[in-house]
MARLUMNU-399941 format. One record per residue (C-alpha): x, y, z; residue in one letter. Coordinates in steps of 0.001 Angstrom, whole numbers, padded with zeros to 6 digits, always signed. Example, Ala and Ser with C-alpha at 12.3 -4.5 7.8 and 13.67 -1.06 7.14 Angstrom:
REM MARLUMNU-399941
+012300-004500+007800a
+013670-001060+007140s
END
This chain:
REM MARLUMNU-399941
+008201+029299-017630m
+007549+027784-021032a
+004067+028386-022401l
+002418+025568-024294a
+000396+026522-027357i
-002239+024198-028644r
-002639+023948-032362p
-006252+024912-033625s
-007085+021487-034845y
-006024+019894-031400q
-009483+020767-029615k
-008720+018997-026203y
-005426+018462-024516d
-003878+015118-024785v
-000555+013965-023268t
+001507+011012-024363v
+002909+008451-021902k
+003671+004783-021529r
+000387+002468-022277s
-000702-000522-020990r
-001796-001509-024428i
+001541-000967-026420d
+004319+001479-026553g
+003125+004907-026025f
-000554+006130-025856g
-002488+009349-025950a
-004335+010235-022957f
-006829+012617-022157a
-005214+015569-020140a
-008619+016981-019413e
-012558+015946-019693p
-013431+015259-023206v
-017609+015099-023917p
-019107+012615-025904a
-019298+013140-029598h
-016712+015723-029875r
-013776+016482-031983k
-010470+015478-030028i
-007874+016300-032396g
-005917+015712-035801e
-002965+013948-036985i
-000718+015711-039621r
+002267+014411-041443g
+003949+013664-044683e
+001476+013073-047627s
+002899+009877-049441i
+001240+007557-051878s
-000622+004356-050992v
+002288+002235-052675a
+005124+004225-050521e
+002968+003876-047442a
+002739+000056-047905r
+006393-000092-048767r
+007183+001892-045432r
+004936-000421-043339a
+006235-003485-044686a
+007700-005711-042016g
+006935-003042-039187q
+004794-003823-036271q
+004350-000041-035344r
+003558+002231-037980i
+001964+005742-037766m
+000471+005724-041405i
-003162+006079-042546v
-004264+005695-045837e
-006686+008920-046443v
-007898+007828-050068s
-007160+004967-052603p
-004140+007062-053904k
-002717+008935-050791h
-001589+008175-047331a
-000168+010199-044252i
+003090+009243-042583d
+002625+010689-039135a
+006042+009158-037751s
+007558+012472-037526k
+004669+014306-036603s
+004442+016283-033362t
+000705+015602-032697d
+000090+013525-029718p
-002839+011838-031400m
-000316+009930-033486r
+000128+007613-030306f
-003662+006527-030552t
-003703+002967-029694n
-006201+000115-030745h
-008804-001099-028501s
-011576-003471-029363c
-013748-001459-026874q
-012708+002237-028045a
-013791+005190-026558n
-013113+007270-029810a
-013238+006855-033628r
-010984+007835-036561l
-012549+009630-039274q
-010891+010785-042699i
-012298+014099-043756r
-011198+016141-046790d
-007750+014267-046557g
-007566+014833-042794r
-007246+012459-040141i
-009765+013451-037387e
-010504+011762-033907f
-013760+012039-032121y
-014852+010874-028720s
-017563+007888-028705l
-018627+008664-025230r
-017261+010965-022459a
-013448+010319-021781i
-011934+011149-018346e
-008671+012941-017780p
-005934+010269-017585g
-007999+007918-019685e
-006295+006598-022863e
-007742+007693-025997v
-008402+004497-028231t
-009926+003611-031373v
-010706+000598-033302n
-008290+000244-036075y
-010348-002002-038259g
-008533-003418-041174e
-004654-002934-041115t
-001714-004137-042949h
-001105-006737-040414h
-004027-008874-042111e
-004825-010410-038854g
-001566-011534-037797t
-000525-009062-034897l
-001888-009854-031527p
-004400-007451-030123c
-003314-006354-026655r
-006288-004329-025831c
-007165-006642-023079g
-010816-005639-023357q
-013728-008087-023001p
-014789-009586-026527g
-011427-008743-028004c
-010943-010080-031381v
-007494-011344-030544g
-005525-010032-033852f
-005093-007075-035927l
END
């Protein structure tokens, strides 16, 4: 039997599985109370210029700009939160703190529920159709 060890920055268990929103998603594996840190994404620290070069022409990216000059490319990360999808009615929020990409619950999240955030502005500049399916969906990212 293999023993899974959760990194200290991953506060609640999250699993990765197919998402009805897009590709894979991050799903709560245990109850997450409202207003709690769920976890973080770690990855390669790169310049914003390099981040934009890598993102050009891509529909799925795992890059977050953490400052005007720096970004984190989580495409090779093993952190499950890197699969967090967008929703116009998100149940979590992304926060940049001291160069870290952290996720916090906006409300209680039940086991099996997909953890989602509102991406806000993206490199897609309103050209990528949103697939969240929520009431009031903005239509594009």
